[in-house]
C-alpha distance (Angstrom), angle and dihedral (degrees) to the residues before:
residue distance angle dihedral
M1 . . .
E2 3.79 . .
H3 3.72 114.7 .
L4 3.77 123.4 -117.0
N5 3.78 113.9 -86.4
H6 3.83 105.4 -131.0
I7 3.83 97.2 -175.3
H8 3.81 122.7 107.0
P9 3.87 112.3 -77.1
P10 3.84 111.0 -99.7
D11 3.77 113.6 -102.7
L12 3.80 121.3 -116.7
H13 3.78 110.6 -122.4
L14 3.79 114.5 -149.7
F15 3.83 122.8 -154.3
D16 3.79 125.9 -173.8
R17 3.76 92.9 -162.1
L18 3.82 137.2 24.4
P19 3.79 109.4 -81.0
D20 3.81 114.2 -113.3
G21 3.78 112.1 -98.6
F22 3.77 95.7 22.6
T23 3.85 95.7 121.7
G24 3.81 93.7 54.5
I25 3.80 104.8 34.2
E26 3.81 122.0 111.0
T27 3.78 118.1 -127.7
E28 3.81 94.8 -114.5
K29 3.83 87.5 60.0
L30 3.82 96.9 42.6
A31 3.79 94.0 107.1
S32 3.77 89.0 66.2
I33 3.83 90.1 72.8
L34 3.84 102.1 19.6
P35 3.92 111.6 47.1
G36 3.83 90.8 -163.5
P37 3.83 141.5 -44.2
S38 3.82 104.9 0.7
L39 3.80 137.6 -172.2
I40 3.78 111.3 -155.3
R41 3.80 124.8 -163.8
I42 3.78 112.8 -155.8
E43 3.84 119.4 -170.6
G44 3.74 120.7 -115.8
E45 3.84 135.2 -173.3
Q46 3.83 97.7 -110.4
G47 3.80 147.1 -32.8
S48 3.77 135.0 52.3
P49 3.80 117.4 -39.5
L50 3.78 124.1 -99.8
F51 3.76 114.0 -130.5
V52 3.74 118.3 -144.4
S53 3.83 130.2 177.6
I54 3.76 126.2 -158.7
L55 3.85 137.3 173.2
L56 3.80 97.4 22.1
H57 3.81 79.1 143.5
G58 3.78 109.8 40.5
N59 3.82 97.5 -142.1
E60 3.78 93.8 50.0
T61 3.85 99.1 90.3
T62 3.74 107.8 157.8
G63 3.79 91.9 93.4
F64 3.73 91.6 50.4
T65 3.86 94.6 48.8
A66 3.83 92.8 44.1
M67 3.77 89.5 50.3
Q68 3.88 92.8 51.3
Q69 3.82 91.0 49.4
L70 3.82 91.7 46.0
L71 3.86 94.3 49.3
A72 3.83 92.5 43.8
G73 3.83 88.4 51.5
F74 3.82 90.9 54.5
G75 3.76 92.1 44.8
A76 3.81 96.0 -117.2
P77 2.97 133.1 -151.3
L78 3.76 93.3 17.4
R79 3.86 93.2 51.4
E80 3.78 127.1 42.9
L81 3.77 119.5 -112.4
P82 3.81 120.9 -118.9
R83 3.80 87.3 -108.4
P84 3.84 130.8 15.2
L85 3.83 115.5 -95.3
L86 3.70 131.0 -151.8
L87 3.83 108.3 -160.9
F88 3.77 124.0 -167.4
V89 3.83 114.8 -163.1
G90 3.80 104.2 -166.9
N91 3.78 127.4 -172.2
V92 3.78 102.3 18.2
A93 3.77 95.6 164.9
A94 3.82 91.1 55.8
A95 3.80 92.1 44.8
V96 3.81 89.5 55.0
R97 3.84 89.0 57.1
G98 3.84 95.0 39.0
V99 3.79 94.6 -121.7
R100 3.78 133.9 123.8
K101 3.78 92.0 -117.0
L102 3.77 138.1 -23.3
D103 3.79 119.1 -94.1
G104 3.78 110.0 -91.7
Q105 3.77 90.4 18.0
A106 3.81 125.0 119.1
D107 3.89 115.7 -110.9
Y108 3.79 104.0 -101.0
N109 3.82 90.3 -138.1
R110 3.82 94.4 53.0
I111 3.81 98.7 55.5
W112 3.81 103.6 77.4
Q113 3.82 95.4 94.7
G114 3.78 129.3 32.7
N115 3.81 133.8 28.8
R116 3.82 107.1 -110.3
Y117 3.81 96.9 113.1
P118 3.78 134.5 45.0
E119 3.84 85.4 -122.9
H120 3.79 86.9 71.8
L121 3.80 88.3 74.9
L122 3.82 89.1 55.2
A123 3.80 90.9 50.7
R124 3.83 92.4 51.2
H125 3.80 90.0 51.5
V126 3.85 90.9 49.8
L127 3.78 92.8 50.0
A128 3.77 92.1 48.7
E129 3.82 90.4 54.9
I130 3.75 92.9 47.1
S131 3.75 92.4 49.1
K132 3.80 90.2 52.3
A133 3.80 90.8 51.3
A134 3.85 93.1 52.4
P135 3.71 97.1 -149.8
I136 3.84 121.7 -156.8
A137 3.84 91.1 -129.5
G138 3.78 141.4 -12.2
I139 3.82 126.6 -130.5
D140 3.77 122.6 -168.9
L141 3.87 112.7 -164.4
H142 3.80 121.7 -149.9
N143 3.76 144.6 159.8
N144 3.80 130.9 -138.6
T145 3.81 123.1 -130.7
G146 3.81 91.7 -150.9
K147 3.72 135.2 54.6
N148 3.82 107.4 -75.1
P149 3.75 135.4 142.3
H150 3.84 121.2 -108.9
Y151 3.71 105.7 -87.9
G152 3.88 144.6 160.6
C153 3.76 126.1 -122.0
I154 3.77 125.0 -153.7
N155 3.80 132.5 -174.2
R156 3.81 97.7 -162.2
L157 3.73 128.3 49.0
D158 3.81 97.7 -137.2
H159 3.73 130.6 126.6
N160 3.81 96.9 -105.8
S161 3.77 95.5 48.9
L162 3.81 92.1 47.4
S163 3.88 90.8 48.5
L164 3.87 90.7 54.4
A165 3.80 90.1 50.4
R166 3.85 96.6 43.7
R167 3.84 89.8 52.8
F168 3.75 87.9 61.8
S169 3.79 103.3 40.4
K170 3.78 144.2 -18.6
T171 3.81 87.8 -122.9
I172 3.82 110.1 83.1
V173 3.83 130.9 175.4
W174 3.82 122.9 -160.0
F175 3.79 112.8 -157.6
T176 3.75 139.2 167.5
E177 3.81 98.9 177.8
P178 2.92 133.5 101.0
H179 3.81 83.9 41.5
E180 3.84 92.6 -174.0
V181 3.80 93.2 75.3
L182 3.85 122.4 111.3
A183 3.71 94.4 -116.5
V184 3.80 94.3 61.0
A185 3.78 91.4 51.4
L186 3.74 92.2 43.2
S187 3.84 94.2 51.1
S188 3.82 88.2 68.9
I189 3.83 88.9 61.5
C190 3.89 103.0 39.3
P191 3.80 140.2 -15.6
T192 3.80 105.9 -66.7
V193 3.82 140.6 -164.7
T194 3.73 132.8 -176.9
L195 3.79 112.7 -148.9
E196 3.77 117.7 -150.9
C197 3.79 103.5 -158.8
G198 3.81 105.7 -173.4
V199 3.78 121.3 -106.8
S200 3.77 123.9 -17.2
G201 3.77 116.5 -91.7
D202 3.83 96.9 23.3
A203 3.83 107.3 137.9
A204 3.81 94.0 -150.5
G205 3.88 90.2 55.9
T206 3.76 90.6 49.4
K207 3.74 92.7 50.4
H208 3.85 92.3 45.6
V209 3.84 90.0 54.5
E210 3.82 95.0 44.0
N211 3.81 91.6 52.8
Y212 3.74 91.1 47.7
L213 3.74 94.0 50.4
R214 3.81 92.2 46.7
H215 3.74 90.1 52.9
C216 3.82 90.9 51.2
L217 3.78 91.9 50.6
E218 3.81 93.2 48.4
L219 3.79 99.8 42.9
P220 3.84 114.0 104.5
E221 3.76 115.6 -119.3
E222 3.75 95.8 -112.2
S223 3.78 93.3 58.1
F224 3.84 100.7 33.6
F225 3.81 95.5 110.0
T226 3.74 97.0 37.7
P227 3.84 104.2 129.7
P228 3.91 117.2 -123.9
A229 3.78 116.5 -92.6
N230 3.81 91.2 -105.0
H231 3.76 104.5 48.8
H232 3.79 99.3 162.7
N233 3.77 106.4 130.0
D234 3.75 146.1 169.1
L235 3.80 105.8 -120.7
F236 3.80 119.4 -167.3
H237 3.81 130.5 -173.9
T238 3.80 119.2 -145.5
T239 3.75 108.4 -131.9
A240 3.81 104.6 170.4
R241 3.85 146.0 -2.7
I242 3.70 129.3 -134.7
L243 3.80 117.7 -129.2
L244 3.79 137.3 -176.6
P245 3.78 116.0 -129.1
D246 3.80 116.2 -118.9
G247 3.80 112.1 -77.7
I248 3.77 97.7 21.1
R249 3.85 111.0 133.1
P250 3.85 112.5 -148.6
G251 3.77 131.0 -156.2
F252 3.84 141.1 161.8
G253 3.78 132.0 -121.2
R254 3.80 118.1 -0.9
C255 3.79 113.8 18.0
A256 3.79 115.9 -108.4
D257 3.73 124.3 -155.1
N258 3.86 91.7 -104.1
T259 3.79 96.2 56.6
D260 3.71 133.4 83.7
V261 3.79 98.7 -167.3
C262 3.80 131.5 24.5
F263 3.74 118.4 -160.9
R264 3.82 123.0 -157.0
E265 3.82 111.7 -84.8
D266 3.80 92.9 -123.5
L267 3.81 94.1 50.9
E268 3.81 92.7 127.1
T269 3.78 93.1 58.4
L270 3.80 87.4 70.2
N271 3.78 93.5 68.2
F272 3.81 112.5 121.0
E273 3.77 91.4 -1.4
R274 3.78 124.8 123.9
V275 3.87 98.8 -111.0
P276 3.80 113.6 -163.0
D277 3.73 125.8 -136.5
G278 3.77 115.3 -87.4
T279 3.85 93.8 37.6
E280 3.76 111.8 145.6
L281 3.90 114.1 -128.3
G282 3.77 98.0 176.8
R283 3.77 148.9 -50.5
Y284 3.82 133.6 -99.2
R285 3.79 136.3 -155.9
N286 3.76 111.2 -137.8
G287 3.80 132.5 42.0
L288 3.81 95.6 -97.9
P289 3.80 117.3 94.4
P290 3.76 106.4 -112.4
L291 3.85 96.6 -151.8
V292 3.78 137.1 62.1
V293 3.82 125.2 -163.0
I294 3.82 116.9 -152.4
D295 3.74 122.6 -169.7
N296 3.80 129.8 -148.7
L297 3.78 92.5 -85.1
N298 3.84 89.9 53.4
R299 3.71 93.3 -108.1
D300 3.79 124.6 144.7
V301 3.88 104.6 -112.0
T302 3.80 98.2 163.2
D303 3.72 94.7 127.4
R304 3.79 91.4 52.4
Y305 3.82 93.1 60.8
L306 3.87 109.2 20.2
L307 3.75 137.9 50.9
F308 3.81 122.0 -160.5
S309 3.79 110.3 -156.8
E310 3.86 130.1 160.4
N311 3.85 88.8 -15.0
R312 3.82 91.2 -54.9
I313 3.81 123.1 123.9
L314 3.79 108.8 -140.5
T315 3.89 134.3 174.9
R316 3.76 108.3 -109.2
V317 3.92 93.0 -163.0
P318 3.82 133.8 18.4
V319 3.87 108.1 -78.6
V320 3.87 139.4 -179.7
P321 3.83 108.1 -143.5
S322 3.77 127.5 -160.8
M323 3.75 134.2 -169.9
F324 3.78 95.1 15.6
T325 3.81 102.5 165.3
S326 3.76 138.1 -174.6
D327 3.85 91.9 -149.5
V328 3.77 101.1 113.9
K329 3.83 94.3 -163.3
V330 3.84 92.0 53.0
I331 3.82 89.3 48.0
L332 3.86 90.0 53.3
Q333 3.82 94.4 43.5
D334 3.81 97.4 42.6
C335 3.84 122.1 -2.1
L336 3.79 145.0 -65.5
G337 3.86 92.7 -104.8
Y338 3.73 144.9 -71.2
I339 3.79 137.1 -82.5
M340 3.84 118.5 -133.6
E341 3.80 138.0 179.4
P342 3.82 128.1 -155.2
Y343 3.83 112.8 -94.6
E344 3.75 128.8 -156.8
A345 3.85 109.2 -145.9
C-alpha cells in the first residue's frame, strides 16, 4: 500500500482565462505557465460549461495534446469557444517528468473520496468549484498502458451517461470500483464519462478525442444528450480487479531469477476478448499464489476466477479482461488489470 504523503497539500490554482502559450507548450515545460494543479475557465458564447479533466496521470498525454489542438483550432484565448469550458489540469509535476505520479505522491485519480492523503483537500476544492459551475457534462481523459480499444467508461447506467459514452465508442464499460476516481465523484454533479484513448502519443487517439470534444462544444443544449444514430454497443460491467500482493516481483516471458511471477508475453492481447476457462496467464516460482482478485465489495474472490496448479496461473471460468498491461511500474502502483462481464442495459 502507498505510504501517507506528509507534505503540504498542493494548492489549486484558478485561472479565469487560458494562460498564454498553453496551446504550444511541451509537457516537460508545463510548470512554467501552470505552477501546479490548475482549474482554467475559458469563455464561451452560450450555455452551461463543459468540464474536462486532463493529466490526472502525468504520463497520459493524449488529452493534453488533443486539448491543445482543439483550443488552437478555435483561436483561444483570443476568440470565444462555442460553449464555456472548465478545464482541470491535474498532476503537473508528474507530467513535467513524464511519469504517472511522483514517488511518495498520491495517485491523482484515487483522491476523490476519503481523507488518507493531503491531496484529498485538493480534490474537495476542485469538486466544490465544479459544483458551483454546474457543467452540462464532465469528461475525464485517460490513456491505457496496455493494448486496448478506445472505449468510454460510465459510473451510472442512465440515458445521459450512456449517450456520452456511445458518442465516443461502441465499447462501453460500466464500473463502480475503484470508487475513489474522479469520474465517480463527478457523476453526482453531472453526467460523466471517462474516455480511454489508447496509448499515449498515438495520433489516431489524439484526433479521436479532439473531434469528440469539438462536437461536445458545438452541440446545442437541447440535443446534447441525443444518442448517435447507431447506438448498438458492447456494454461491459467491471466485476473485479487483479492485484499483486506486496513484495511480489513480476515479469513477462521467461522467468528470470529476480522475478516471482512471469506472465505470458502477449497478455495485453487478451484485453476485451472472451477468454475461455483453462487459459494460462502465466507461471510462478514458489508455492504461494502471486495474485489476488478483489471484487466490487472489496472481497477476496481469487478462487472464483483463478486456478493455481503446478505453478501455472489459469482462468477458472470464462472472463473478459481489460487494462492488462506489461508495464511493471503501473502493475505495482495500481493493478495488473480488471475482469469484466457482458452486461445487457
